[in-house]
C-alpha positions in Angstrom: 22.1 3.1 -49.8 20.7 -0.2 -48.6 20.4 -1.4 -52.3 24.1 -1.0 -53.1 25.4 -3.6 -50.6 22.7 -6.0 -51.8 23.7 -5.7 -55.4 27.4 -6.0 -54.5 26.7 -9.2 -52.6 24.8 -10.7 -55.5 27.6 -9.9 -58.1 30.3 -11.2 -55.8 28.3 -14.3 -54.7 29.9 -16.9 -57.0 33.5 -15.9 -56.4 33.0 -15.5 -52.6 31.2 -18.8 -52.4 34.0 -20.6 -54.3 36.7 -18.9 -52.3 35.3 -19.8 -48.9 33.6 -23.0 -49.7 35.8 -25.0 -47.5 36.3 -22.4 -44.8 32.9 -20.9 -43.7 29.3 -22.0 -43.9 27.7 -18.5 -43.8 29.0 -15.0 -44.7 27.2 -11.7 -43.8 27.6 -8.4 -45.6 28.3 -5.6 -45.3 31.4 -6.4 -43.4 32.6 -4.1 -40.6 36.0 -2.4 -40.7 38.5 -4.7 -39.1 40.1 -1.7 -37.4 36.9 -0.7 -35.8 36.3 -2.9 -32.8 33.0 -1.1 -32.0 31.3 -2.7 -35.0 29.4 -1.5 -38.0 28.1 2.1 -37.6 24.3 2.4 -38.2 22.0 5.4 -37.5 19.2 4.9 -35.1 15.8 5.2 -36.6 17.0 4.4 -40.1 16.6 1.2 -42.1 19.5 -1.2 -42.3 19.9 -4.0 -44.9 22.0 -7.1 -44.3 22.7 -10.0 -46.7 23.4 -13.6 -45.7 25.5 -15.8 -48.1 25.3 -19.6 -47.7 28.7 -21.3 -48.5 27.6 -24.9 -48.6 25.5 -26.6 -51.3 23.3 -28.5 -48.9 22.0 -25.2 -47.4 19.0 -23.3 -48.7 18.1 -19.6 -48.3 14.6 -20.6 -47.3 16.0 -21.9 -44.0 17.8 -18.7 -43.0 16.9 -17.2 -39.6 17.7 -13.6 -38.6 18.0 -12.5 -35.0 19.7 -9.9 -32.7 20.7 -10.0 -29.1 19.7 -7.6 -26.4 21.9 -8.4 -23.4 21.4 -12.1 -22.7 18.2 -12.3 -24.7 18.0 -13.3 -28.4 15.2 -11.9 -30.4 14.2 -13.6 -33.7 13.1 -11.2 -36.4 9.8 -11.9 -38.2 9.9 -13.6 -41.6 7.8 -10.9 -43.2 11.0 -8.8 -43.4 13.1 -11.6 -45.0 13.9 -11.5 -48.7 15.3 -14.4 -50.8 17.8 -13.4 -53.4 18.5 -16.9 -54.6 18.9 -20.4 -53.2 22.2 -19.5 -51.5 21.5 -15.8 -50.4 18.9 -13.9 -48.5 18.6 -10.4 -47.1 16.7 -8.5 -44.4 15.8 -4.9 -44.0 15.1 -3.6 -40.4 14.7 -0.3 -38.6 17.6 0.2 -36.2 16.4 0.6 -32.5 18.0 1.3 -29.2 17.6 -2.3 -28.0 19.9 -3.7 -30.7 22.9 -3.7 -28.3 24.4 -7.1 -29.3 25.2 -9.0 -32.4 23.0 -9.0 -35.5 23.1 -12.7 -36.6 22.3 -15.0 -39.5 21.9 -18.7 -39.0 20.4 -21.8 -40.8 17.6 -23.7 -39.1 19.2 -26.9 -37.9 16.0 -28.9 -38.7 16.7 -28.4 -42.4 20.4 -29.2 -42.4 22.0 -32.4 -43.4 23.3 -34.4 -40.5 26.8 -34.6 -41.9 26.9 -30.8 -42.4 29.4 -28.9 -40.3 27.0 -25.9 -40.3 24.5 -27.5 -38.0 23.8 -25.2 -35.0 26.2 -22.4 -36.0 25.2 -18.7 -36.4 27.2 -15.8 -37.8 26.8 -12.1 -37.0 28.1 -8.6 -36.9 28.1 -6.0 -34.1 26.2 -2.8 -34.8 27.5 0.6 -33.6 24.3 2.6 -33.2 24.1 6.4 -32.9 23.3 9.7 -34.6 25.4 12.0 -36.8 26.7 15.1 -34.8 24.7 18.2 -34.8 26.1 21.6 -35.7 27.8 23.3 -32.7 26.3 26.6 -31.7 26.8 29.5 -29.3 30.5 29.6 -29.7 32.2 32.0 -27.2 35.9 32.5 -26.5 37.7 34.3 -23.8 41.2 35.0 -22.5 42.1 36.3 -19.0 44.8 38.5 -17.6 47.8 36.9 -16.1 50.1 39.3 -14.3 50.3 42.6 -16.1 49.3 41.3 -19.5 46.8 39.1 -21.3 47.3 35.3 -21.4 47.9 33.6 -24.8 45.6 30.7 -23.9 42.2 31.1 -25.5 39.4 29.1 -24.0 36.1 28.5 -26.0 32.7 27.1 -25.1 30.0 25.9 -27.5 26.7 24.1 -27.5 27.1 20.6 -29.1 23.3 20.3 -29.6 20.3 19.0 -27.8 20.6 15.4 -29.2 23.0 12.9 -27.7 25.0 11.4 -30.6 25.2 8.1 -28.6 28.4 7.0 -30.3 31.7 8.6 -29.7 32.0 12.1 -31.2 35.1 14.4 -31.5 35.1 18.2 -31.4 38.0 20.2 -32.8 38.5 23.9 -32.0 40.3 26.0 -34.7 41.7 29.5 -34.3 43.3 31.3 -37.2 45.4 34.3 -36.6 47.6 36.0 -39.2 47.4 33.0 -41.5 48.3 30.5 -38.7 45.8 28.0 -37.7 45.8 26.6 -34.2 43.5 23.7 -33.2 42.7 21.4 -30.3 40.6 18.2 -30.3 38.2 17.8 -27.4 35.5 15.3 -26.5 33.2 17.7 -24.7 31.7 21.2 -25.2 34.8 23.3 -24.4 38.4 23.5 -25.3 41.5 25.7 -25.1 43.9 26.7 -27.8 47.4 28.0 -27.0 48.7 30.8 -29.1 52.2 32.0 -29.4 51.3 35.5 -28.2 47.9 37.2 -27.7 47.2 39.3 -30.9 46.0 42.7 -29.4 44.2 44.9 -31.9 44.2 42.1 -34.5 41.4 40.1 -36.1 41.0 36.3 -35.5 38.8 33.5 -36.9 37.4 30.8 -34.6 35.3 27.8 -35.4 34.5 24.2 -34.1 34.1 21.0 -36.1 32.2 17.9 -34.7 32.8 14.5 -36.3 31.8 10.8 -35.6 31.5 7.6 -37.8 28.2 8.7 -39.2 29.3 12.2 -40.3 30.6 15.6 -39.2 29.3 19.2 -38.7 31.0 22.6 -38.5 29.9 25.7 -36.5 29.7 29.2 -37.7 33.0 31.0 -38.0 33.7 33.9 -35.5 35.6 36.7 -37.2 36.3 39.5 -34.7 38.9 41.7 -32.9 41.1 39.8 -30.5 40.3 42.5 -27.8 36.7 41.1 -27.8 38.2 38.0 -26.1 39.9 39.7 -23.2 38.7 39.8 -19.5 41.0 41.8 -17.3 41.4 41.5 -13.5 39.2 43.8 -11.2 40.7 47.1 -10.1 43.3 46.7 -7.3 43.5 48.4 -3.9 40.0 49.9 -3.7 39.7 52.2 -0.7 37.1 54.7 0.7 37.8 58.0 2.4 35.2 59.6 4.7 35.4 63.4 5.2 33.9 65.1 8.3 33.2 68.3 6.5 31.0 66.5 4.0 28.9 64.0 6.0 26.9 62.9 3.0 29.8 62.0 0.7 32.5 59.3 0.3 35.6 59.4 -1.9 36.6 56.1 -3.7 40.1 55.4 -5.0 41.6 52.4 -6.9 44.6 51.3 -9.0 44.6 50.4 -12.7 44.9 46.6 -13.3 46.6 46.7 -16.8 48.7 49.2 -18.7 46.7 51.3 -21.1 49.0 50.4 -24.0 47.4 47.0 -24.0 43.8 47.9 -23.0 42.2 51.3 -22.4 39.8 50.7 -19.5 36.5 52.2 -18.2 35.0 51.5 -14.8 31.7 50.7 -13.1 30.9 51.4 -9.4 28.2 50.1 -7.1 27.5 50.6 -3.4 25.0 49.8 -0.6 24.4 50.1 3.1 26.1 47.4 5.1 24.1 44.2 5.4 21.5 45.6 3.0 22.6 43.6 -0.1 20.6 45.9 -2.3 23.1 47.5 -4.5 22.9 50.9 -6.2 25.1 51.5 -9.3 26.7 54.8 -10.3 25.6 55.8 -13.8 28.1 54.4 -16.3 28.4 57.6 -18.2 30.0 59.1 -15.0 32.8 56.6 -15.0 33.5 56.0 -18.7 36.9 57.7 -18.7 40.2 56.2 -17.8 40.3 57.3 -14.1 41.4 56.0 -10.7 38.9 57.8 -8.2 35.3 58.8 -7.8 33.1 60.7 -5.1 29.8 59.2 -4.0 27.3 61.9 -3.0 23.9 62.2 -1.3 24.6 59.4 1.1 23.1 59.1 4.6 25.2 60.6 7.4 26.7 58.3 10.0 25.9 55.3 7.8 28.3 52.5 6.9 28.6 51.7 3.2 30.1 48.9 1.1 31.6 49.8 -2.4 32.8 47.5 -5.3 34.5 48.5 -8.6 35.0 46.6 -12.0 36.5 47.5 -15.4 36.3 46.8 -19.1 37.8 48.0 -22.4 36.7 51.4 -23.4 36.0 50.1 -26.9 33.2 48.1 -25.2 34.9 44.9 -26.4 35.5 41.9 -24.3 34.1 41.2 -20.9 33.6 43.1 -17.6 36.1 42.1 -15.0 34.9 40.5 -11.8 33.8 42.9 -9.0 36.5 44.0 -6.6 36.5 43.0 -3.0 34.2 45.0 -0.6 35.6 48.3 0.6 33.7 49.6 3.7 33.5 53.1 5.3 31.1 55.2 7.4 29.9 58.6 6.5 30.5 61.5 8.9 27.9 62.4 11.7 25.3 65.1 11.1 22.5 66.5 13.2 19.2 64.4 13.2 17.0 65.3 10.3 13.8 63.6 11.5 11.8 64.0 14.7 11.7 61.2 17.3 8.7 58.9 17.4 6.6 58.9 20.5 3.5 57.1 21.8 1.7 57.2 25.1 -0.5 55.4 27.5 -2.7 57.1 30.1 -4.4 55.8 33.3 -6.6 57.6 35.8 -5.7 57.6 39.4 -8.1 59.7 41.4 -7.7 63.3 40.3 -4.5 62.6 38.5 -3.7 61.1 35.1 -0.6 59.0 34.9 1.0 59.4 31.5 3.6 56.9 30.1 5.5 58.2 27.1 7.4 55.7 24.9 10.2 57.1 22.8 12.0 55.9 19.7 15.0 57.5 18.2 14.5 59.4 14.9 14.6 57.3 11.7 17.3 59.7 10.4 19.4 60.1 13.5 22.5 61.0 11.4 24.6 60.1 14.3 24.6 58.6 17.8 21.8 59.9 19.9 23.0 61.0 23.3 19.8 62.0 25.1 16.1 63.1 24.8 14.9 66.5 25.8 11.3 66.3 27.0 9.1 69.4 27.6 5.7 69.1 29.2 3.2 71.9 28.2 0.2 72.1 30.5 -2.5 74.8 29.9 -0.2 76.6 27.5 2.6 76.8 30.1 5.8 74.9 29.7 7.2 73.2 32.8 10.7 74.2 33.6 13.3 72.9 33.4 12.9 70.4 30.6 13.5 66.7 31.5 16.6 65.0 30.0 16.4 61.2 29.4 19.7 59.5 28.5 19.5 57.4 25.4 19.8 53.6 25.8 20.6 52.2 22.4 20.1 48.5 23.3 16.4 49.0 23.9 13.9 49.4 21.0 12.2 52.2 22.9 12.4 54.0 26.2 9.8 55.0 28.8 9.2 58.4 30.4 6.4 58.9 33.0 4.8 62.0 34.5 1.4 63.0 36.0 -1.0 65.8 35.1 -4.4 66.8 36.6 -7.3 64.8 35.3 -9.2 67.7 33.7 -6.1 69.6 32.3 -5.1 69.9 28.7 -1.4 69.0 28.1 0.9 67.8 25.5 4.5 66.5 25.3 7.3 68.0 23.2 10.4 65.8 22.6 13.7 66.3 20.7 16.7 63.9 20.2 20.2 65.3 20.5 23.5 63.9 19.1 27.0 65.4 19.1 26.2 67.7 16.2 22.8 69.0 17.1 19.1 68.4 17.9 16.3 66.9 15.9 13.0 68.5 14.9 10.6 68.3 17.9 8.0 65.5 18.1 4.8 66.2 20.0 1.6 64.4 21.1 -1.3 65.6 23.3 -2.5 63.8 26.3 -5.9 62.3 25.5 -8.6 64.8 26.6 -11.6 63.1 28.2 -13.9 66.0 27.2 -13.2 65.5 23.5 -13.5 61.9 22.1 -12.5 61.8 18.5 -13.9 59.0 16.2 -12.2 55.8 15.4 -11.6 54.2 12.1 -14.0 51.6 10.8 -13.9 48.2 9.0 -10.6 47.2 10.5 -9.3 43.9 9.1 -6.2 41.9 8.8 -4.9 39.5 6.1 -1.7 37.4 6.1 -0.3 37.0 2.6 3.2 35.9 1.4 4.6 36.0 4.8 3.4 39.5 5.5 0.6 40.8 7.7 -1.5 43.5 6.0 -3.9 45.7 7.9 -6.7 47.6 6.2 -9.2 50.2 7.5 -11.6 52.9 6.4 -11.1 56.5 7.3 -13.5 58.0 9.8 -16.3 60.1 8.4 -15.4 63.4 9.7 -14.8 66.9 8.3 -11.3 67.1 9.6 -9.5 64.0 8.4 -6.7 62.5 10.5 -3.2 63.8 9.9 -1.7 60.3 10.3 -2.4 56.8 11.7 -0.6 54.8 14.3 -0.5 51.0 14.0 0.1 49.3 17.3 0.5 45.5 17.7 1.0 43.4 20.8 1.7 39.7 21.2 -0.8 37.9 23.3 1.8 35.4 24.4 4.7 37.4 25.7 3.4 40.9 25.7 6.0 42.2 23.2 4.6 45.2 21.3 5.6 48.0 18.9 4.1 50.7 16.8 4.6 52.4 13.4 3.2 55.5 11.7 1.4 55.7 8.4 0.5 58.8 6.3 -3.0 60.4 6.3 -4.0 59.0 2.9 -3.3 55.4 3.8 -6.1 52.8 4.1 -3.8 49.8 4.4 -0.4 49.0 5.6 2.1 46.2 6.1 3.1 45.6 9.7 6.9 46.1 9.8 7.6 44.4 13.1 9.3 41.1 13.7 6.1 39.1 13.8 6.2 35.3 14.5 4.0 32.6 12.9 1.5 30.8 15.1 1.4 33.7 17.6 -1.8 35.8 18.1 -1.5 39.6 17.9 -3.8 42.4 18.7 -3.4 45.0 16.0 -4.8 48.5 16.8 -5.3 51.4 14.4 -5.5 54.8 16.1 -6.1 58.0 14.0 -4.2 61.1 15.0 -6.1 64.4 14.6 -4.9 68.0 14.5 -6.9 70.2 16.8 -6.3 73.8 18.0 -7.1 74.6 21.6 -6.5 78.2 22.7 -3.0 79.0 21.5 -1.9 75.3 21.4 -1.8 73.1 18.3 -2.6 69.6 19.6 -2.1 66.3 18.0 -4.8 64.3 19.7 -5.3 60.5 19.3 -8.8 59.2 18.5 -10.5 56.1 19.7 -8.7 52.9 19.0 -10.0 50.0 16.8 -8.5 46.6 17.4 -8.5 43.3 15.5 -6.9 40.0 16.5 -5.0 38.1 13.9 -2.2 35.7 13.1 0.7 36.0 10.7 0.4 32.3 10.0 -2.0 29.7 11.4 -1.3 26.1 12.1 -3.0 23.1 13.7 -3.1 23.1 17.5 -0.2 21.6 19.3 -2.3 19.7 21.7 -6.0 18.9 22.2 -7.1 18.1 25.8 -8.9 14.9 26.5 -12.5 15.3 27.6 -13.6 14.3 31.1 -16.9 12.5 31.7 -18.8 14.5 34.3 -21.9 12.4 34.5 -23.5 9.6 32.6 -27.1 8.5 32.2 -28.4 5.5 30.4 -29.2 7.6 27.3 -26.9 10.6 27.6 -23.5 11.7 29.0 -22.0 15.1 29.8 -18.5 15.8 28.7 -16.2 18.6 29.8 -12.8 19.5 28.4 -10.4 22.3 29.1 -9.7 25.2 26.8 -6.6 24.8 24.8 -3.9 27.2 26.1 -3.4 30.2 23.9 0.3 29.3 23.4 -0.8 25.9 22.1 -3.7 27.0 19.8 -1.5 28.2 16.9 -4.5 29.7 15.2 -8.1 30.6 15.7 -10.2 27.6 17.0 -13.1 27.5 14.5 -15.0 24.6 16.1 -14.7 21.4 18.0 -15.9 18.0 16.7 -16.7 15.3 19.3 -16.7 11.9 17.7 -18.0 8.9 19.5 -18.2 5.3 18.2 -19.9 2.2 19.3 -20.2 -1.1 17.4 -18.7 0.4 14.3 -21.2 3.3 14.1 -19.6 6.7 14.3 -21.4 9.9 15.3 -20.0 13.4 15.2 -21.2 16.5 17.1 -20.0 20.0 16.2 -19.4 22.4 19.0 -18.8 26.2 18.9 -15.2 27.3 19.9 -16.4 29.1 23.0 -18.1 26.0 24.4 -16.1 23.4 26.4 -18.9 21.0 27.5 -21.4 18.9 25.7 -24.2 16.6 26.6 -24.3 13.6 24.2 -27.9 12.4 23.7 -29.6 9.4 22.2 -27.0 7.0 23.6 -27.7 3.3 24.1 -27.8 2.1 27.7 -25.3 -0.3 29.0 -22.9 0.4 26.1 -19.2 1.4 25.9 -18.3 4.3 23.6 -14.9 5.2 22.1 -14.6 9.0 22.2 -12.1 11.6 21.0 -12.1 15.4 20.2 -10.9 17.2 17.1 -9.9 20.9 17.4 -10.1 22.7 14.1 -8.3 25.8 12.8 -8.1 27.3 9.3 -4.9 25.2 8.8 -6.5 21.9 9.8 -7.2 19.9 12.9 -5.6 17.7 15.5 -7.2 14.8 17.4 -7.0 14.1 21.1 -6.2 10.8 22.6 -9.0 8.2 22.6 -10.8 7.4 25.8 -13.7 5.1 26.7 -16.9 5.8 28.5 -19.8 3.5 29.4 -23.5 4.3 29.9 -25.2 2.6 32.9 -28.2 0.3 32.6 -30.2 2.5 35.0 -30.1 6.2 35.6 -28.9 7.4 39.0 -31.7 7.1 41.5 -33.9 5.0 39.2 -33.4 1.8 41.2 -34.2 3.7 44.4 -37.3 5.2 42.8 -38.5 1.8 41.7 -37.9 0.4 45.3 -39.7 3.4 46.8 -42.6 3.1 44.4 -43.0 -0.6 45.1 -42.8 0.0 48.8 -45.4 2.8 48.6 -47.6 0.6 46.5 -47.3 -2.3 48.9 -48.0 0.1 51.8 -51.0 1.6 50.0 -52.3 -1.9 49.2 -51.9 -2.9 52.8 -53.7 0.1 54.1 -56.5 -0.3 51.6 -56.8 -4.0 52.6 -56.9 -3.2 56.3 -59.4 -0.5 55.6 -61.7 -2.9 53.7 -61.3 -5.5 56.4 -62.3 -3.1 59.2 -65.1 -1.8 57.1 -66.5 -5.3 56.4 -65.3 -6.9 59.6 -68.8 -8.4 60.3 -69.0 -10.0 56.9 -65.5 -11.4 57.2 -66.2 -12.6 60.7 -69.2 -14.5 59.5 -67.2 -15.8 56.5 -64.2 -17.1 58.4 -65.4 -17.2 62.1 -69.2 -17.8 62.1 -70.8 -17.3 65.5 -72.9 -20.3 66.6 -75.9 -19.6 68.9 -75.5 -20.8 72.4 -78.7 -22.5 73.6 -77.2 -22.6 77.1 -77.4 -18.9 77.4 -80.6 -18.5 75.4 -83.4 -16.3 76.8 -86.2 -18.1 75.0 -88.1 -18.3 78.2 -88.4 -14.6 78.3 -90.3 -14.2 75.0 -92.3 -17.5 74.7 -95.9 -16.7 73.8 -97.4 -19.0 76.5 -94.9 -18.3 79.1 -97.4 -16.6 81.4 -99.8 -19.5 81.1 -97.3 -22.0 82.3 -97.2 -23.0 85.9 -93.6 -22.4 86.3 -90.3 -22.4 84.4 -88.1 -25.3 85.1 -84.5 -24.6 85.8 -81.7 -24.9 83.2 -80.6 -28.1 84.9 -83.7 -29.9 83.7 -81.9 -30.1 80.3 -79.9 -32.8 81.8 -82.9 -35.2 81.6 -83.0 -35.1 77.8 -81.8 -37.9 75.7 -80.3 -37.8 72.3 -82.6 -38.6 69.5 -81.0 -38.5 66.0 -83.3 -37.8 63.1 -82.5 -38.0 59.5 -84.4 -34.9 58.3 -84.1 -35.8 54.7 -85.3 -39.4 55.0 -88.8 -39.9 53.8 -89.5 -42.7 56.1 -91.9 -42.1 59.1 -90.1 -40.9 62.1 -92.2 -43.2 64.3 -91.2 -46.2 62.2 -87.5 -45.6 62.7 -87.3 -44.3 66.1 -90.1 -45.9 68.2 -87.7 -47.4 70.5 -86.1 -44.0 71.2 -89.1 -42.0 72.0 -90.2 -43.5 75.3 -86.8 -42.6 76.7 -87.5 -38.9 76.3 -88.7 -36.9 79.3 -92.4 -35.9 79.3 -91.7 -32.5 80.6 -93.6 -30.0 78.4 -91.9 -27.0 79.9 -88.5 -28.4 79.2 -89.3 -28.5 75.5 -90.7 -25.0 75.4 -88.0 -23.4 77.6 -85.1 -24.6 75.6 -86.5 -23.8 72.2 -84.1 -21.3 70.5 -86.7 -19.9 68.2 -84.1 -19.6 65.3 -84.2 -23.1 64.0 -80.4 -23.4 64.3 -80.7 -27.1 65.0 -81.1 -27.9 61.4 -78.7 -25.4 59.9 -75.4 -26.2 61.5 -76.0 -29.7 62.8 -74.7 -32.9 61.3 -77.0 -35.0 59.0 -78.5 -36.5 62.2 -80.4 -34.2 64.5 -79.5 -34.7 68.1 -80.6 -33.8 71.5 -78.0 -34.3 74.2 -78.3 -35.5 77.8 -77.1 -33.5 80.7 -73.6 -34.9 80.6 -73.3 -34.1 76.9 -74.6 -30.6 77.4 -71.7 -29.7 79.6 -69.3 -30.3 76.7 -71.5 -28.4 74.2 -68.9 -25.6 73.9 -66.5 -27.7 71.9 -66.5 -28.0 68.2 -67.2 -31.8 68.1 -70.0 -31.8 70.7 -73.7 -32.0 69.9 -75.9 -29.1 71.0 -79.6 -29.6 71.8 -82.3 -27.2 70.5 -85.9 -26.6 71.0 -88.3 -25.5 68.3 -89.3 -22.0 67.6 -92.8 -21.1 68.8 -93.2 -18.0 66.8 -91.9 -14.5 66.0 -92.5 -11.5 68.2 -95.2 -9.4 66.8 -96.1 -11.9 64.0 -99.8 -12.1 63.0 -100.6 -15.2 61.0 -102.9 -14.6 58.2 -104.4 -16.3 55.2 -104.9 -20.0 54.6 -101.5 -20.8 55.9 -102.0 -19.1 59.2 -105.4 -20.8 59.7 -103.9 -24.1 58.8 -101.0 -23.6 61.2 -103.4 -22.6 64.0 -105.8 -25.4 63.4 -103.0 -28.0 63.2 -101.5 -26.7 66.4 -104.9 -26.8 68.2 -105.7 -30.3 66.9 -102.3 -31.6 68.0 -102.8 -30.4 71.6 -106.4 -31.3 72.1 -107.0 -34.7 70.6 -105.2 -37.7 69.1 -107.6 -38.2 66.3 -106.2 -39.4 63.0 -108.2 -37.0 61.0 -107.7 -33.2 61.0 -110.9 -31.3 60.6 -110.9 -27.7 59.3 -111.8 -25.4 62.2 -113.0 -21.9 62.4 -110.1 -19.4 62.2 -108.7 -18.7 65.6 -108.0 -15.3 66.8 -104.6 -13.9 66.0 -101.7 -14.6 68.5 -98.9 -12.4 69.4 -95.5 -14.2 69.2 -92.4 -13.0 71.0 -89.0 -13.6 69.1 -86.0 -14.7 71.1 -83.9 -12.0 72.6 -80.9 -14.2 72.5 -77.5 -12.5 72.1 -76.6 -15.0 69.4 -77.1 -13.7 65.8 -79.0 -15.5 63.2 -77.1 -17.9 61.0 -76.8 -17.3 57.2 -79.2 -20.1 56.5 -81.7 -18.7 58.9 -81.6 -15.3 57.2 -82.0 -16.8 53.8 -85.0 -18.9 54.9 -86.6 -15.7 56.4 -86.4 -13.9 53.1 -87.1 -16.7 50.7 -90.9 -16.4 50.7 -91.5 -20.2 50.4 -94.5 -21.7 52.2 -94.0 -24.2 55.0 -96.0 -27.1 56.1 -98.5 -26.9 58.9 -97.4 -27.6 62.4 -98.1 -31.1 63.5 -100.4 -32.1 66.2 -99.4 -32.0 69.8 -99.3 -35.7 69.9 -95.9 -36.1 68.1 -92.5 -35.2 69.4 -91.6 -33.3 66.1 -92.8 -33.5 62.6 -90.6 -34.9 59.8 -91.0 -33.3 56.4 -91.2 -35.2 53.2 -88.9 -34.7 50.2 -91.7 -34.2 47.8 -93.1 -30.7 48.4 -93.6 -27.8 50.8 -97.5 -27.7 50.8 -99.6 -28.0 53.8 -101.4 -31.3 54.4 -104.5 -29.5 55.2 -104.6 -27.5 52.0 -106.8 -29.1 49.5 -105.0 -27.7 46.5 -101.8 -29.6 47.1 -99.8 -26.6 45.8 -97.5 -24.3 47.8 -99.1 -21.6 49.8 -97.5 -18.1 49.8 -96.6 -17.0 53.3 -95.4 -13.8 54.8 -91.6 -13.9 55.3 -92.2 -13.6 59.0 -94.3 -16.7 59.0 -92.0 -18.9 57.1 -89.7 -19.7 60.0 -92.6 -20.7 62.0 -93.9 -23.0 59.3 -90.5 -24.5 58.5 -89.2 -25.0 62.0 -89.1 -28.3 63.7 -91.0 -28.4 66.9 -90.5 -30.0 70.2 -93.5 -30.9 72.4 -94.1 -32.5 75.8 -93.2 -36.1 75.9 -96.6 -37.1 77.1 -98.4 -35.5 74.3 -96.1 -37.2 71.8 -96.9 -40.6 73.2 -100.6 -39.9 73.1 -100.7 -39.0 69.5 -98.0 -41.2 68.0 -100.0 -44.1 67.0 -103.1 -42.4 65.6 -101.0 -40.1 63.4 -99.1 -43.0 61.9 -102.2 -44.8 61.0 -104.4 -42.0 59.7 -101.9 -39.8 57.8 -102.3 -40.1 54.1 -99.4 -41.4 52.1 -99.5 -38.4 49.8 -99.2 -35.9 52.5 -96.0 -33.7 52.0 -94.2 -32.5 55.0 -92.3 -29.2 55.0 -88.5 -29.2 54.2 -86.5 -28.3 57.2 -85.5 -24.6 57.2 -81.9 -25.2 58.2 -79.1 -27.1 56.3 -77.5 -29.9 58.3 -74.3 -29.0 60.1 -71.4 -31.2 59.0 -69.2 -31.0 62.0 -71.0 -29.5 64.9 -70.8 -26.0 66.1 -67.8 -23.8 66.7 -67.2 -22.7 70.2 -68.6 -19.3 71.2 
């Protein structure tokens, strides 16, 4: 089809070009119908070919540009689809798409047109009417309705135009042919109505639909059928129900025919249901197929309100069922109850009595209005008289009756329900007998599914199976409860009560056993088995915020309240405590029955962000966030540190004081040394030659002494330095011996210059800066000189006192002397104790002619010893050898000059046994 317009354009090209040479620059074919303002019809998805004719000689087909518009956007077609017919004509073949909503244009590129040409910048185009050909209409149905007492002559038909939208405008024409006459009606949608002159009852008619648009047309199948197949009558009129007291299980239904049987012979259909049930039951259609105006409903429930509806249709089963009539309502007559009342009980023990509470429900098939309950109590086979009457209270779901029986008695209750017609069959239940406990069911479980709560159980393993089961459920929120009965072969049941979602229930299954006791047939309940469940679970309504009971530096104890049962909305499966610090989250899972937790491994002096999640099977809810901080120290830790420091300081102090008291003498010598006091010395009491002396001078004779300072470490001769001082000394021999301390203290603690004070200076000797006078030690008490050293000392001492000769001659060893040590109360000084234990040999005592002997710095050997080496002395002898000696003044003057002249230069004098005292003596 695309080739034909192209050939036509080529054949007509010269004539068209000549005819419009001076009028148009470009011409496009095919041309749209001028009467169709919607444009040229084209089918979507099919190829379309257009030809462009150039009317001016200066234009060339190579410069043709094809494009189409899509709203305000112009889209140029690719040159691959262009085709050049000749120099003045070109064509293009494209696939029609949905976006070609505007003009399809042909233009000449203005870059290749002559500047004087009038075609520069102009384009020419055609508008495309896109769409699809119509599809064949299907599912044609027609109907006419009743108007007044006859059928209407308006026939309304419906059809399916197809699944594809034709896009472009499409017309549908409905045709009805009756007795050679054709009636039609044009429509633009999927339905239409044709008006006939009169409805042709009992005649055949033909009906069809024709669909047409610019791309084609399609015709439906032709319906050739009886005109009565088109009718739909009105529902039966004045439907009414009659209740008959003599027939309590039946209702009589009556109605009026809606149309005369000369037009249509009708049949009927009846349905009914209990009021507010909305579950309809239909009367079998074979029972109402005749042309009739009444029907009796049977096997209904007494004293029950029913709703009834009726509809009709042609007996030839042509046409349509009418609509259902309006509801007609009536109640069946009352009859005596046909089922026994339902009863359940609860017992409590009060001393020797059992209090029995009996709960009563009216019979399921009351068949009338219950007026009262008749209650008989049978105890030990004897019926209490008269029976109790309990008026019925219809507004309550069940009623309560209470009585007492002895604790050990066997009793049961017999109950009947009465209405205005008669009494129901009796219902009975035995009071639980404590001497006989019957087993319970096992494996009780509950499952919520599709908005229903199912309870399952396993029958007890017992020879005599239960005769029935009782399901009891109670709300744990408001205490509302109810029960229902299930047959003996049941192992599961759906709870029929009005259960609410998010509410916990305790569901109890109790088996009922049949037992015979004496002449009584008892229905005894067994032990109960209970399960807690929800009809539907949700997330908790609220989650309490935890309270921080106590915090430590590495742990914290949290406490939260239990979620109220009304707010739980499901079983709490677990809690999750989440705490976060510095971007690090930690979660702790807690069992649902725990409401406290100690968080461990925390960081001291840190703030944590904490919240709690409470989980159920439906999800979780979070509590509000709160913050807690861990301290830097645990409670009491600072106090413990202070106590430990205090105890440590106290222990150190006590230990120090103990050591000081234990070593007080050492410390006293170290820090407060005791200086011997020559003023209080008792040297006169132990001097060896004290008995040979004529008399002991008084202590006041010390006042005649003069101070002589001697440099004990100077190697110069004492006589050479201090000759001028010696004559001033007193010549009292007893004075020198009496005031000798015997401990050599004059050298140890004195200043570098030895001194002997006058009487005026001796009075101030107790001060630190004063100089104290000493005498030399004569010997030790009990000391026996021995060896060469002792002989030398004895010889030297004898020589000094008997002659002033310059030469010392070795003498025969003298007999041993006994020396008495000083009994002074002053202790030895450190230097004295060291000299006593050193074992060094001292020099021989000088002759009696000198005041005291001055040791040389060179050695410690005796001048009388020919070997020149040191002589080993007994420790008790060393102080005697090393001490400086004081002698009588007259002896010193006698021997001074000879000793100076005759002593060899190489003679080594002994080192003083006491170190010089730097600053005098401390006061005593």
